[in-house]
MDAnalysis code that builds the backbone (N, CA, C; Angstrom):
import MDAnalysis as mda
import numpy as np

u = mda.Universe.empty(366, n_residues=122, atom_resindex=np.repeat(np.arange(122), 3), trajectory=True)
u.add_TopologyAttr("name", ["N", "CA", "C"] * 122)
u.add_TopologyAttr("resid", np.arange(1, 123))
u.add_TopologyAttr("resname", ["MET", "THR", "THR", "ALA", "LEU", "LYS", "TYR", "LYS", "ARG", "ALA", "PHE", "ALA", "LEU", "ALA", "GLY", "ILE", "PRO", "GLU", "MET", "PRO", "MET", "THR", "ARG", "ALA", "HIS", "ILE", "LEU", "ARG", "ASN", "ILE", "GLU", "ALA", "SER", "THR", "PRO", "ALA", "ALA", "VAL", "LEU", "ALA", "GLY", "MET", "SER", "SER", "LYS", "HIS", "LEU", "ALA", "ALA", "VAL", "ILE", "CYS", "ALA", "ALA", "ASN", "ALA", "SER", "TYR", "HIS", "ASP", "GLY", "ARG", "GLY", "SER", "ALA", "ALA", "VAL", "ASP", "ALA", "ASP", "CYS", "VAL", "TRP", "ILE", "GLY", "ASP", "LYS", "LEU", "LEU", "PRO", "SER", "ALA", "ALA", "LEU", "ARG", "ALA", "VAL", "GLU", "VAL", "THR", "GLU", "SER", "TYR", "GLU", "PRO", "TYR", "GLN", "PRO", "PRO", "ASN", "SER", "VAL", "ALA", "PRO", "SER", "ARG", "ARG", "ASP", "TRP", "LYS", "VAL", "THR", "ARG", "TYR", "SER", "LEU", "ASN", "TYR", "SER", "GLU", "ARG", "THR"])
u.atoms.positions = np.array([
    [84.826, 92.963, 92.460],
    [85.270, 92.777, 93.836],
    [84.746, 93.945, 94.665],
    [84.149, 93.629, 95.812],
    [83.628, 94.692, 96.667],
    [84.784, 95.477, 97.271],
    [84.492, 96.690, 97.700],
    [85.522, 97.544, 98.285],
    [86.134, 96.897, 99.522],
    [85.315, 96.340, 100.404],
    [85.825, 95.711, 101.628],
    [86.746, 94.548, 101.306],
    [86.358, 93.742, 100.338],
    [87.185, 92.603, 99.931],
    [88.483, 93.087, 99.298],
    [88.393, 94.133, 98.482],
    [89.587, 94.687, 97.844],
    [90.566, 95.194, 98.898],
    [90.059, 95.924, 99.900],
    [90.925, 96.439, 100.958],
    [91.533, 95.299, 101.776],
    [90.736, 94.302, 102.096],
    [91.243, 93.162, 102.871],
    [92.365, 92.451, 102.116],
    [92.154, 92.256, 100.829],
    [93.172, 91.596, 100.004],
    [94.413, 92.477, 99.882],
    [94.222, 93.791, 99.729],
    [95.356, 94.711, 99.608],
    [96.198, 94.711, 100.880],
    [95.553, 94.722, 102.047],
    [96.308, 94.688, 103.303],
    [97.073, 93.377, 103.442],
    [96.464, 92.279, 103.017],
    [97.151, 90.983, 103.067],
    [98.361, 90.987, 102.131],
    [98.180, 91.518, 100.923],
    [99.295, 91.598, 99.966],
    [100.418, 92.499, 100.476],
    [100.043, 93.539, 101.214],
    [101.029, 94.474, 101.749],
    [101.727, 93.928, 102.994],
    [101.211, 92.819, 103.526],
    [101.835, 92.210, 104.700],
    [101.505, 92.917, 106.004],
    [100.401, 93.664, 106.014],
    [99.984, 94.353, 107.233],
    [99.188, 93.358, 108.079],
    [99.582, 93.147, 109.348],
    [98.871, 92.165, 110.172],
    [97.406, 92.539, 110.372],
    [96.608, 91.543, 110.695],
    [95.169, 91.768, 110.889],
    [94.916, 92.415, 112.240],
    [95.339, 93.672, 112.346],
    [95.126, 94.479, 113.545],
    [94.192, 95.612, 113.137],
    [92.940, 95.560, 113.566],
    [91.938, 96.516, 113.085],
    [92.326, 97.982, 113.251],
    [92.908, 98.362, 114.391],
    [93.259, 99.761, 114.621],
    [94.375, 100.206, 113.673],
    [95.356, 99.334, 113.447],
    [96.454, 99.659, 112.535],
    [95.932, 99.829, 111.121],
    [95.119, 98.889, 110.695],
    [94.567, 98.971, 109.342],
    [93.669, 100.196, 109.183],
    [92.872, 100.493, 110.176],
    [91.981, 101.662, 110.100],
    [92.794, 102.949, 110.022],
    [93.884, 103.025, 110.779],
    [94.748, 104.211, 110.768],
    [95.363, 104.420, 109.383],
    [95.903, 103.365, 108.808],
    [96.511, 103.454, 107.483],
    [95.456, 103.844, 106.453],
    [94.330, 103.180, 106.494],
    [93.274, 103.442, 105.514],
    [92.727, 104.865, 105.638],
    [92.566, 105.333, 106.870],
    [92.064, 106.696, 107.090],
    [92.999, 107.731, 106.457],
    [94.308, 107.531, 106.605],
    [95.278, 108.466, 106.021],
    [95.323, 108.382, 104.503],
    [95.195, 107.183, 103.966],
    [95.184, 107.025, 102.509],
    [93.931, 107.665, 101.926],
    [92.787, 107.402, 102.544],
    [91.530, 107.974, 102.037],
    [91.505, 109.496, 102.160],
    [92.184, 110.037, 103.163],
    [92.219, 111.498, 103.348],
    [93.089, 112.184, 102.300],
    [94.047, 111.453, 101.752],
    [94.975, 112.087, 100.806],
    [94.803, 111.623, 99.361],
    [93.865, 110.732, 99.110],
    [93.667, 110.198, 97.761],
    [92.200, 110.364, 97.361],
    [91.949, 110.921, 96.183],
    [90.556, 111.066, 95.741],
    [89.846, 109.707, 95.670],
    [88.575, 109.700, 96.045],
    [87.788, 108.465, 96.070],
    [87.742, 107.797, 94.704],
    [87.678, 108.603, 93.625],
    [87.626, 108.037, 92.272],
    [88.916, 107.289, 91.949],
    [90.034, 107.799, 92.429],
    [91.323, 107.137, 92.190],
    [91.366, 105.811, 92.944],
    [90.948, 105.829, 94.222],
    [90.935, 104.593, 95.001],
    [90.006, 103.553, 94.389],
    [88.856, 103.995, 93.901],
    [87.881, 103.073, 93.313],
    [88.442, 102.397, 92.070],
    [89.288, 103.098, 91.341],
    [89.845, 102.542, 90.110],
    [91.077, 101.679, 90.311],
    [91.584, 101.610, 91.528],
    [92.801, 100.826, 91.796],
    [92.472, 99.354, 92.019],
    [93.362, 98.515, 91.558],
    [93.236, 97.089, 91.865],
    [93.793, 96.878, 93.273],
    [93.565, 95.694, 93.825],
    [94.082, 95.424, 95.164],
    [95.609, 95.414, 95.173],
    [96.238, 95.023, 94.044],
    [97.709, 95.043, 93.961],
    [98.230, 96.471, 93.987],
    [97.553, 97.372, 93.269],
    [97.973, 98.773, 93.275],
    [97.746, 99.395, 94.653],
    [96.626, 99.074, 95.254],
    [96.314, 99.593, 96.580],
    [97.322, 99.060, 97.610],
    [97.745, 97.814, 97.449],
    [98.754, 97.233, 98.345],
    [100.060, 98.014, 98.266],
    [100.439, 98.459, 97.061],
    [101.662, 99.253, 96.914],
    [101.530, 100.591, 97.640],
    [100.372, 101.212, 97.558],
    [100.129, 102.477, 98.263],
    [100.160, 102.251, 99.773],
    [99.559, 101.162, 100.239],
    [99.555, 100.832, 101.664],
    [100.979, 100.614, 102.155],
    [101.785, 99.893, 101.392],
    [103.184, 99.661, 101.768],
    [103.943, 100.981, 101.879],
    [103.716, 101.876, 100.920],
    [104.394, 103.176, 100.939],
    [103.961, 103.993, 102.159],
    [102.672, 103.999, 102.457],
    [102.174, 104.753, 103.609],
    [102.740, 104.185, 104.909],
    [102.757, 102.877, 105.028],
    [103.274, 102.229, 106.231],
    [104.767, 102.493, 106.398],
    [105.532, 102.379, 105.307],
    [106.976, 102.631, 105.371],
    [107.259, 104.089, 105.738],
    [106.514, 105.018, 105.159],
    [106.713, 106.432, 105.473],
    [106.438, 106.715, 106.940],
    [105.392, 106.128, 107.460],
    [105.052, 106.318, 108.867],
    [106.190, 105.839, 109.765],
    [106.680, 104.623, 109.512],
    [107.725, 104.061, 110.357],
    [109.059, 104.773, 110.172],
    [109.368, 105.209, 108.959],
    [110.597, 105.971, 108.739],
    [110.548, 107.297, 109.489],
    [109.416, 107.983, 109.410],
    [109.276, 109.256, 110.112],
    [109.339, 109.091, 111.615],
    [108.715, 108.071, 112.086],
    [108.713, 107.825, 113.529],
    [110.110, 107.436, 114.014],
    [110.805, 106.659, 113.203],
    [112.149, 106.219, 113.574],
    [113.174, 107.329, 113.530],
    [112.941, 108.350, 112.709],
    [113.927, 109.424, 112.582],
    [113.551, 110.654, 113.408],
    [112.530, 110.542, 114.249],
    [112.141, 111.674, 115.091],
    [113.300, 112.044, 116.000],
    [113.512, 113.325, 116.153],
    [114.619, 113.801, 116.982],
    [114.272, 113.624, 118.455],
    [114.887, 112.638, 119.064],
    [114.665, 112.363, 120.477],
    [116.027, 112.244, 121.139],
    [116.216, 112.946, 122.246],
    [117.518, 112.964, 122.914],
    [117.749, 111.745, 123.801],
    [116.704, 111.200, 124.347],
    [116.840, 110.081, 125.273],
    [116.025, 108.901, 124.769],
    [116.214, 107.767, 125.419],
    [115.394, 106.621, 125.000],
    [113.971, 106.833, 125.484],
    [113.041, 106.702, 124.566],
    [111.633, 106.966, 124.828],
    [110.786, 105.861, 124.227],
    [109.525, 105.840, 124.627],
    [108.590, 104.848, 124.138],
    [107.305, 105.559, 123.735],
    [106.781, 105.196, 122.565],
    [105.486, 105.723, 122.146],
    [104.405, 104.895, 122.797],
    [103.481, 105.555, 123.468],
    [102.285, 104.905, 124.001],
    [101.121, 105.741, 123.509],
    [100.347, 105.153, 122.599],
    [99.288, 105.926, 121.948],
    [99.921, 107.040, 121.149],
    [99.534, 108.262, 121.406],
    [100.114, 109.391, 120.688],
    [101.057, 110.189, 121.586],
    [101.542, 109.565, 122.667],
    [102.425, 110.246, 123.598],
    [103.808, 109.600, 123.588],
    [104.837, 110.439, 123.611],
    [106.215, 109.972, 123.676],
    [106.674, 110.098, 125.128],
    [106.857, 108.965, 125.796],
    [107.219, 108.970, 127.209],
    [108.668, 108.540, 127.385],
    [109.410, 109.245, 128.244],
    [110.779, 108.817, 128.528],
    [110.770, 107.467, 129.245],
    [111.711, 106.634, 128.911],
    [111.796, 105.322, 129.561],
    [112.000, 105.467, 131.064],
    [112.680, 106.545, 131.484],
    [112.890, 106.778, 132.917],
    [111.555, 106.908, 133.645],
    [110.562, 107.514, 133.000],
    [109.242, 107.649, 133.622],
    [108.615, 106.277, 133.809],
    [108.757, 105.418, 132.822],
    [108.171, 104.076, 132.933],
    [108.877, 103.255, 134.005],
    [110.196, 103.462, 134.128],
    [110.927, 102.744, 135.175],
    [110.545, 103.254, 136.564],
    [109.994, 104.469, 136.656],
    [109.598, 105.048, 137.939],
    [108.211, 104.586, 138.394],
    [107.518, 103.834, 137.576],
    [106.187, 103.355, 137.953],
    [106.325, 102.395, 139.134],
    [105.561, 102.663, 140.172],
    [105.554, 101.790, 141.340],
    [104.379, 100.829, 141.225],
    [104.654, 99.561, 141.451],
    [103.631, 98.525, 141.355],
    [103.433, 97.924, 142.737],
    [102.198, 97.959, 143.206],
    [101.877, 97.322, 144.482],
    [100.742, 96.338, 144.260],
    [100.792, 95.239, 144.998],
    [99.769, 94.218, 144.887],
    [99.136, 94.000, 146.256],
    [97.860, 93.783, 146.237],
    [97.148, 93.474, 147.476],
    [96.008, 92.520, 147.142],
    [95.331, 92.072, 148.158],
    [94.205, 91.156, 147.967],
    [92.985, 91.725, 148.671],
    [91.839, 91.604, 148.019],
    [90.577, 92.047, 148.592],
    [89.596, 90.887, 148.520],
    [88.718, 90.799, 149.497],
    [87.739, 89.698, 149.477],
    [86.850, 89.785, 148.245],
    [86.586, 88.649, 147.684],
    [85.690, 88.563, 146.533],
    [84.334, 88.093, 147.020],
    [83.327, 88.866, 146.718],
    [81.962, 88.471, 147.068],
    [81.189, 88.254, 145.778],
    [80.834, 87.009, 145.462],
    [80.078, 86.760, 144.232],
    [78.753, 87.521, 144.246],
    [78.302, 87.994, 143.122],
    [77.022, 88.700, 143.072],
    [75.878, 87.794, 143.523],
    [74.919, 88.370, 144.204],
    [73.716, 87.657, 144.664],
    [74.044, 86.464, 145.560],
    [75.145, 86.558, 146.294],
    [75.505, 85.449, 147.173],
    [75.594, 85.954, 148.605],
    [75.050, 85.180, 149.508],
    [75.100, 85.540, 150.925],
    [76.334, 84.910, 151.561],
    [76.681, 83.729, 151.102],
    [77.816, 83.002, 151.678],
    [79.129, 83.668, 151.269],
    [80.075, 83.766, 152.176],
    [81.365, 84.354, 151.827],
    [82.133, 83.456, 150.857],
    [82.896, 84.074, 150.029],
    [83.684, 83.338, 149.050],
    [85.028, 82.968, 149.656],
    [85.593, 81.885, 149.173],
    [86.934, 81.510, 149.622],
    [88.000, 82.081, 148.701],
    [87.567, 82.897, 147.743],
    [88.514, 83.494, 146.805],
    [88.717, 84.965, 147.140],
    [89.838, 85.493, 146.712],
    [90.128, 86.916, 146.851],
    [90.471, 87.482, 145.481],
    [90.201, 88.773, 145.319],
    [90.661, 89.490, 144.136],
    [92.124, 89.867, 144.350],
    [92.935, 89.655, 143.366],
    [94.290, 90.192, 143.413],
    [94.204, 91.570, 142.760],
    [94.598, 92.604, 143.475],
    [94.510, 93.975, 142.985],
    [95.925, 94.491, 142.743],
    [96.186, 94.922, 141.521],
    [97.486, 95.498, 141.179],
    [97.294, 96.983, 140.941],
    [98.043, 97.786, 141.667],
    [97.956, 99.244, 141.530],
    [99.251, 99.771, 140.935],
    [99.096, 100.692, 139.994],
    [100.233, 101.325, 139.346],
    [100.197, 102.811, 139.674],
    [101.286, 103.347, 140.157],
    [101.315, 104.782, 140.438],
    [102.600, 105.367, 139.854],
    [102.482, 106.619, 139.468],
    [103.625, 107.287, 138.838],
    [103.714, 108.709, 139.375],
    [104.854, 109.024, 139.922],
    [105.131, 110.379, 140.357],
    [106.460, 110.750, 139.701],
    [106.376, 111.354, 138.541],
    [107.577, 111.620, 137.752],
    [107.483, 113.014, 137.164],
    [108.530, 113.770, 137.274],
    [108.596, 115.104, 136.653],
    [109.890, 115.190, 135.875],
    [109.829, 115.911, 134.798],
    [111.024, 116.101, 133.971],
    [111.149, 117.587, 133.644],
    [112.323, 118.090, 133.822],
    [112.586, 119.485, 133.468],
    [113.565, 119.518, 132.310],
    [113.205, 120.217, 131.268],
    [114.072, 120.278, 130.089],
    [114.468, 121.703, 129.783],
])
């Protein structure tokens, strides 16, 4: 079994959804902490058990992080929910001009703007 096929099967056995960034993150951490010879000798079932352990550890650690207020992870940043509630959303319309067209269009672009002016003192 090729390495790519073994990893694909292991992620399926571990129940990890087919989300490329999630799978790449898990695999990058496993490969960084496990010798290549050990990974090469593992079956997809054994690798699935390691993937499950890595995924569970990640979520347990993230869930037990000491946070005083309700917050949301966005990428690698922990943002207070109050900041997200402070986002102002405005909508407007701008004329749409098709490329290489002289005639005006009867359509408009709907433009949504998001702005945030939030400070927190701790």
